[in-house]
C-alpha positions in Angstrom: 0.0 0.1 -0.1 2.6 2.7 0.8 4.2 1.9 -2.7 0.9 3.0 -4.3 0.4 6.2 -2.2 4.1 7.3 -3.2 3.1 6.5 -6.8 -0.1 8.4 -6.5 1.7 11.5 -5.1 4.4 11.4 -7.8 1.3 11.4 -10.3 -0.3 14.3 -8.4 3.0 16.3 -8.6 3.4 15.5 -12.2 -0.1 17.0 -12.8 0.3 19.9 -10.8 3.8 20.8 -12.4 2.3 20.1 -15.8 -0.8 22.6 -15.0 1.9 25.3 -13.5 3.8 25.1 -16.9 0.7 25.2 -18.8 -0.3 28.3 -16.7 2.9 30.1 -17.2 2.9 29.5 -20.9 -0.7 30.9 -21.2 0.3 33.9 -19.4 2.9 34.5 -21.8 0.9 33.9 -24.9 -2.1 36.3 -23.4 0.7 39.1 -23.0 1.9 38.7 -26.5 -1.5 39.2 -27.8 -2.4 41.9 -25.6 0.8 43.8 -26.5 0.3 42.9 -30.3 -3.3 44.3 -30.0 -2.1 47.3 -28.2 0.7 48.1 -30.4 -1.6 47.8 -33.4 -3.9 50.7 -32.0 -0.7 52.5 -31.3 0.3 52.2 -34.9 -3.0 53.3 -36.2 -3.3 56.2 -33.9 0.0 57.6 -33.4 1.6 56.4 -36.9 -1.6 56.9 -39.0 -1.2 53.2 -40.2 -4.1 51.8 -42.2 -7.5 50.5 -40.7 -6.3 47.0 -41.1 -4.1 47.5 -38.0 -7.4 48.5 -35.9 -8.6 45.0 -37.2 -5.4 43.5 -35.9 -5.8 45.1 -32.5 -9.5 44.0 -32.1 -8.5 40.3 -32.9 -5.3 40.2 -31.1 -7.4 41.6 -27.9 -10.0 39.1 -28.2 -7.6 36.2 -28.2 -5.7 37.9 -25.3 -8.9 37.9 -23.2 -10.0 34.3 -24.2 -6.7 33.2 -23.4 -6.9 34.5 -19.9 -10.0 32.4 -19.2 -8.0 29.2 -20.1 -5.8 29.6 -17.0 -6.5 27.1 -14.5 -6.6 29.5 -11.3 -9.9 30.1 -9.9 -10.4 33.6 -9.2 -9.9 36.4 -12.0 -8.5 38.9 -9.7 -5.6 36.6 -9.0 -5.0 35.9 -12.5 -4.7 39.3 -13.1 -2.4 39.9 -10.4 -0.1 37.5 -11.6 -0.6 38.4 -15.0 0.6 42.0 -14.3 4.4 40.8 -13.4 4.3 38.5 -16.5 3.0 41.5 -18.8 5.7 43.7 -17.6 8.4 41.1 -18.4 6.7 40.6 -22.0 6.6 44.3 -22.4 10.1 44.9 -22.1 10.9 41.8 -24.3 8.7 43.7 -26.9 10.4 47.0 -26.3 13.8 45.2 -26.9 12.9 42.8 -29.8 10.4 44.8 -31.8 11.1 48.5 -30.8 15.0 47.8 -30.8 15.4 50.0 -27.5 17.8 49.0 -24.8 16.8 48.5 -21.2 18.1 50.7 -18.4 18.8 49.7 -14.7 15.0 50.8 -13.7 13.5 48.7 -16.4 15.7 45.6 -15.0 15.0 46.4 -11.3 11.4 47.2 -11.8 10.7 44.1 -13.8 12.5 42.0 -11.4 10.2 43.0 -8.5 7.0 42.7 -10.4 8.1 39.2 -11.7 9.0 38.3 -8.2 5.7 39.5 -7.0 3.8 37.6 -9.5 5.6 34.5 -8.8 5.0 34.9 -4.9 1.2 35.0 -5.7 1.4 32.2 -8.4 3.3 29.6 -6.3 2.0 30.8 -2.8 -1.6 30.0 -4.2 -0.6 26.9 -6.2 -2.7 23.7 -5.0 
């Protein structure tokens, strides 16, 4: 019988780890689509790009919102709190990769603190 419990415990941990990895992946996917959607609006309104950028923005933001609903955490407010840290890191990645702008010390320090807070909430509330 003890072997069965150990095996069950291992299976439970494997499932929990899989859910955590899936959730973290979904957070980053959501961040990509939110940033893409907002950037599309930015290009339309600030850089006077064509109306197709508005369509891309709306579609991206719909995908973003839908993706957040697929995260396996029971309270929306907690998802949004965790997502805030992920969003900051993702925004700075966008800054560097898409907008070709360098980080400064305040970007790095602020993003580290935000991500630390997000992970405290995420792992502290893990089942």
